[in-house]
MDTraj code that builds the backbone (N, CA, C; nanometers):
import mdtraj as md
import numpy as np

residues = "MET GLN PHE LEU VAL ASN ASP THR PRO SER GLU ARG ILE ASP ILE PHE VAL THR ARG GLN VAL PRO GLU LEU THR ARG SER ARG VAL GLN SER LEU ILE LYS SER GLY ASP ILE LEU LEU ASN ASN LYS PRO THR LYS PRO LYS GLN THR VAL SER ASN GLY ASP THR ILE ASP VAL LYS PHE PRO THR GLN ASN LEU SER PRO LEU SER HIS ARG THR SER PRO SER MET".split()
xyz = np.array([
    [-0.6827, 0.4746, 0.3965],
    [-0.6275, 0.5510, 0.2901],
    [-0.6710, 0.4838, 0.1602],
    [-0.7147, 0.5626, 0.0652],
    [-0.7640, 0.5060, -0.0604],
    [-0.7005, 0.5773, -0.1785],
    [-0.6720, 0.5007, -0.2821],
    [-0.6144, 0.5545, -0.4049],
    [-0.6985, 0.5107, -0.5230],
    [-0.7168, 0.6015, -0.6177],
    [-0.7806, 0.5699, -0.7442],
    [-0.6705, 0.5732, -0.8488],
    [-0.6561, 0.4657, -0.9240],
    [-0.5510, 0.4582, -1.0256],
    [-0.5981, 0.5342, -1.1488],
    [-0.5237, 0.6392, -1.1844],
    [-0.5530, 0.7218, -1.3025],
    [-0.4246, 0.7505, -1.3777],
    [-0.4325, 0.7514, -1.5070],
    [-0.3185, 0.7886, -1.5916],
    [-0.1895, 0.7195, -1.5510],
    [-0.2007, 0.5923, -1.5192],
    [-0.0849, 0.5139, -1.4778],
    [-0.0729, 0.3926, -1.5694],
    [0.0450, 0.3725, -1.6266],
    [0.0622, 0.2490, -1.7050],
    [0.0506, 0.1285, -1.6114],
    [0.0127, 0.0158, -1.6650],
    [-0.0007, -0.1039, -1.5815],
    [0.1291, -0.1301, -1.5069],
    [0.1170, -0.1510, -1.3759],
    [0.2314, -0.1869, -1.2936],
    [0.1821, -0.2684, -1.1753],
    [0.2753, -0.3349, -1.1089],
    [0.2404, -0.4176, -0.9940],
    [0.1841, -0.3307, -0.8819],
    [0.0884, -0.3872, -0.8080],
    [0.0257, -0.3119, -0.6993],
    [0.1265, -0.2758, -0.5903],
    [0.2221, -0.3645, -0.5602],
    [0.3186, -0.3317, -0.4557],
    [0.4061, -0.2127, -0.4951],
    [0.4406, -0.2027, -0.6213],
    [0.5203, -0.0895, -0.6697],
    [0.4363, 0.0381, -0.6688],
    [0.3113, 0.0282, -0.7120],
    [0.2230, 0.1451, -0.7142],
    [0.2058, 0.2033, -0.5740],
    [0.1756, 0.1185, -0.4763],
    [0.1528, 0.1667, -0.3398],
    [0.2820, 0.2252, -0.2819],
    [0.3949, 0.1630, -0.3099],
    [0.5227, 0.2155, -0.2609],
    [0.5495, 0.3547, -0.3177],
    [0.5129, 0.3788, -0.4420],
    [0.5303, 0.5122, -0.5007],
    [0.4356, 0.6135, -0.4376],
    [0.3149, 0.5705, -0.4025],
    [0.2161, 0.6604, -0.3438],
    [0.2459, 0.6921, -0.1975],
    [0.3024, 0.5949, -0.1260],
    [0.3330, 0.6107, 0.0168],
    [0.4815, 0.5790, 0.0346],
    [0.5693, 0.6748, 0.0041],
    [0.7132, 0.6475, 0.0067],
    [0.7678, 0.6114, 0.1455],
    [0.6927, 0.6376, 0.2512],
    [0.7357, 0.6010, 0.3855],
    [0.7348, 0.4499, 0.4064],
    [0.6613, 0.3786, 0.3198],
    [0.6536, 0.2329, 0.3296],
    [0.7533, 0.1695, 0.2347],
    [0.8234, 0.0689, 0.2833],
    [0.9115, -0.0063, 0.1955],
    [0.8267, -0.1022, 0.1113],
    [0.8844, -0.1466, 0.0019],
    [0.8120, -0.2424, -0.0822],
    [0.7858, -0.3716, -0.0054],
    [0.8805, -0.4121, 0.0773],
    [0.8631, -0.5323, 0.1593],
    [0.7455, -0.5162, 0.2548],
    [0.7339, -0.3986, 0.3175],
    [0.6224, -0.3717, 0.4099],
    [0.4903, -0.3738, 0.3345],
    [0.4885, -0.3148, 0.2152],
    [0.3668, -0.3153, 0.1336],
    [0.3276, -0.4584, 0.0987],
    [0.4242, -0.5402, 0.0622],
    [0.3951, -0.6801, 0.0307],
    [0.3365, -0.7527, 0.1511],
    [0.3883, -0.7244, 0.2694],
    [0.3348, -0.7855, 0.3918],
    [0.1905, -0.7413, 0.4160],
    [0.1629, -0.6128, 0.3950],
    [0.0261, -0.5617, 0.4127],
    [-0.0694, -0.6256, 0.3121],
    [-0.0228, -0.6464, 0.1900],
    [-0.1066, -0.7120, 0.0883],
    [-0.1365, -0.8549, 0.1312],
    [-0.0335, -0.9269, 0.1721],
    [-0.0506, -1.0682, 0.2106],
    [-0.1404, -1.0844, 0.3329],
    [-0.1402, -0.9852, 0.4223],
    [-0.2246, -0.9943, 0.5419],
    [-0.3668, -0.9428, 0.5166],
    [-0.3937, -0.8962, 0.3948],
    [-0.5283, -0.8502, 0.3608],
    [-0.5549, -0.7054, 0.3988],
    [-0.4493, -0.6309, 0.4327],
    [-0.4665, -0.4909, 0.4706],
    [-0.4617, -0.3962, 0.3515],
    [-0.4302, -0.4483, 0.2346],
    [-0.4387, -0.3710, 0.1107],
    [-0.5304, -0.4481, 0.0172],
    [-0.6359, -0.3816, -0.0273],
    [-0.7348, -0.4437, -0.1148],
    [-0.7337, -0.3760, -0.2504],
    [-0.7571, -0.4533, -0.3549],
    [-0.7716, -0.4016, -0.4903],
    [-0.9166, -0.4198, -0.5315],
    [-0.9848, -0.3082, -0.5558],
    [-1.1273, -0.3118, -0.5904],
    [-1.2081, -0.3899, -0.4867],
    [-1.1771, -0.3626, -0.3580],
    [-1.2460, -0.4227, -0.2434],
    [-1.2271, -0.5728, -0.2305],
    [-1.1206, -0.6266, -0.2910],
    [-1.0934, -0.7700, -0.2823],
    [-0.9472, -0.7921, -0.2451],
    [-0.9191, -0.8993, -0.1710],
    [-0.7790, -0.9336, -0.1424],
    [-0.7037, -0.9562, -0.2734],
    [-0.5750, -0.9333, -0.2713],
    [-0.4950, -0.9457, -0.3925],
    [-0.3586, -1.0028, -0.3592],
    [-0.2711, -1.0085, -0.4558],
    [-0.1344, -1.0554, -0.4378],
    [-0.0396, -0.9442, -0.4801],
    [0.0823, -0.9417, -0.4251],
    [0.1767, -0.8346, -0.4581],
    [0.2069, -0.8217, -0.6073],
    [0.2009, -0.9310, -0.6813],
    [0.2350, -0.9258, -0.8238],
    [0.1188, -0.8813, -0.9131],
    [-0.0001, -0.8636, -0.8548],
    [-0.1171, -0.8213, -0.9324],
    [-0.0922, -0.6838, -0.9950],
    [-0.1270, -0.6689, -1.1218],
    [-0.1107, -0.5385, -1.1863],
    [-0.2371, -0.4552, -1.1679],
    [-0.2159, -0.3236, -1.1590],
    [-0.3279, -0.2311, -1.1469],
    [-0.3483, -0.1615, -1.2803],
    [-0.4711, -0.1166, -1.3032],
    [-0.5068, -0.0479, -1.4274],
    [-0.5857, 0.0775, -1.3946],
    [-0.5952, 0.1673, -1.4912],
    [-0.6745, 0.2883, -1.4712],
    [-0.8162, 0.2522, -1.4285],
    [-0.8663, 0.3231, -1.3268],
    [-1.0002, 0.2984, -1.2753],
    [-1.0034, 0.2073, -1.1536],
    [-0.8931, 0.1383, -1.1259],
    [-0.8871, 0.0522, -1.0076],
    [-0.8844, 0.1363, -0.8804],
    [-0.9392, 0.0797, -0.7734],
    [-0.9365, 0.1429, -0.6421],
    [-0.8526, 0.0569, -0.5489],
    [-0.7622, 0.1219, -0.4764],
    [-0.6763, 0.0516, -0.3816],
    [-0.7034, 0.1081, -0.2433],
    [-0.7384, 0.0207, -0.1501],
    [-0.7617, 0.0595, -0.0105],
    [-0.6462, 0.0074, 0.0735],
    [-0.5865, 0.0971, 0.1530],
    [-0.4767, 0.0603, 0.2414],
    [-0.5222, 0.0814, 0.3842],
    [-0.5183, -0.0263, 0.4627],
    [-0.5562, -0.0196, 0.6032],
    [-0.4338, -0.0557, 0.6856],
    [-0.3995, 0.0312, 0.7801],
    [-0.2862, 0.0041, 0.8663],
    [-0.3368, -0.0682, 0.9904],
    [-0.2747, -0.1817, 1.0270],
    [-0.3161, -0.2542, 1.1472],
    [-0.3118, -0.1619, 1.2690],
    [-0.3915, -0.1935, 1.3699],
    [-0.4069, -0.1080, 1.4874],
    [-0.2747, -0.0699, 1.5522],
    [-0.1827, -0.1646, 1.5636],
    [-0.0561, -0.1317, 1.6272],
    [0.0303, -0.0417, 1.5396],
    [0.0002, -0.0329, 1.4108],
    [0.0749, 0.0521, 1.3190],
    [-0.0225, 0.1475, 1.2506],
    [-0.0656, 0.2475, 1.3212],
    [-0.1699, 0.3352, 1.2704],
    [-0.1292, 0.4165, 1.1493],
    [-0.0018, 0.4355, 1.1295],
    [0.0421, 0.5115, 1.0132],
    [0.1734, 0.4555, 0.9632],
    [0.2124, 0.4929, 0.8417],
    [0.3383, 0.4422, 0.7891],
    [0.4580, 0.4950, 0.8665],
    [0.4403, 0.5987, 0.9467],
    [0.5506, 0.6583, 1.0201],
    [0.5668, 0.6018, 1.1603],
    [0.4796, 0.5106, 1.2020],
    [0.4796, 0.4631, 1.3396],
    [0.6058, 0.3867, 1.3770],
    [0.6824, 0.3382, 1.2800],
    [0.8045, 0.2634, 1.3103],
    [0.9232, 0.3537, 1.3380],
    [0.9081, 0.4797, 1.3098],
    [1.0200, 0.5718, 1.3275],
    [1.0261, 0.6187, 1.4724],
    [1.1465, 0.6385, 1.5186],
    [1.1646, 0.6874, 1.6551],
    [1.2045, 0.8334, 1.6500],
    [1.1660, 0.9079, 1.7516],
    [1.2023, 1.0481, 1.7557],
    [1.3397, 1.0612, 1.8204],
    [1.4145, 1.1619, 1.7787],
    [1.5482, 1.1786, 1.8346],
    [1.5414, 1.2139, 1.9830],
    [1.6425, 1.1710, 2.0560],
    [1.6491, 1.2020, 2.1999],
    [1.6854, 1.3470, 2.2195],
    [1.6306, 1.4035, 2.3232],
    [1.6618, 1.5445, 2.3525],
    [1.7540, 1.5534, 2.4697],
])
top = md.Topology()
chain = top.add_chain()
for i, resn in enumerate(residues, 1):
    res = top.add_residue(resn, chain, resSeq=i)
    for name in ("N", "CA", "C"):
        top.add_atom(name, md.element.get_by_symbol(name[0]), res)
traj = md.Trajectory(xyz[None], top)
């Protein structure tokens, strides 16, 4: 999943990604950043890094968690 930052005031990358993918908690986003699964302009970053217009953010979900919804369970029938 990739995001291009446009018309956004400077804000932390963890907050930006959480707003773009509301299924992910900020804590989960921070973990993905620390593990290198979220890149800023194709480089590893830190949760406190600010993003600016024109930046590219790549989000990769680890194999066991293919999507942000994989942690949810379906109701029993």
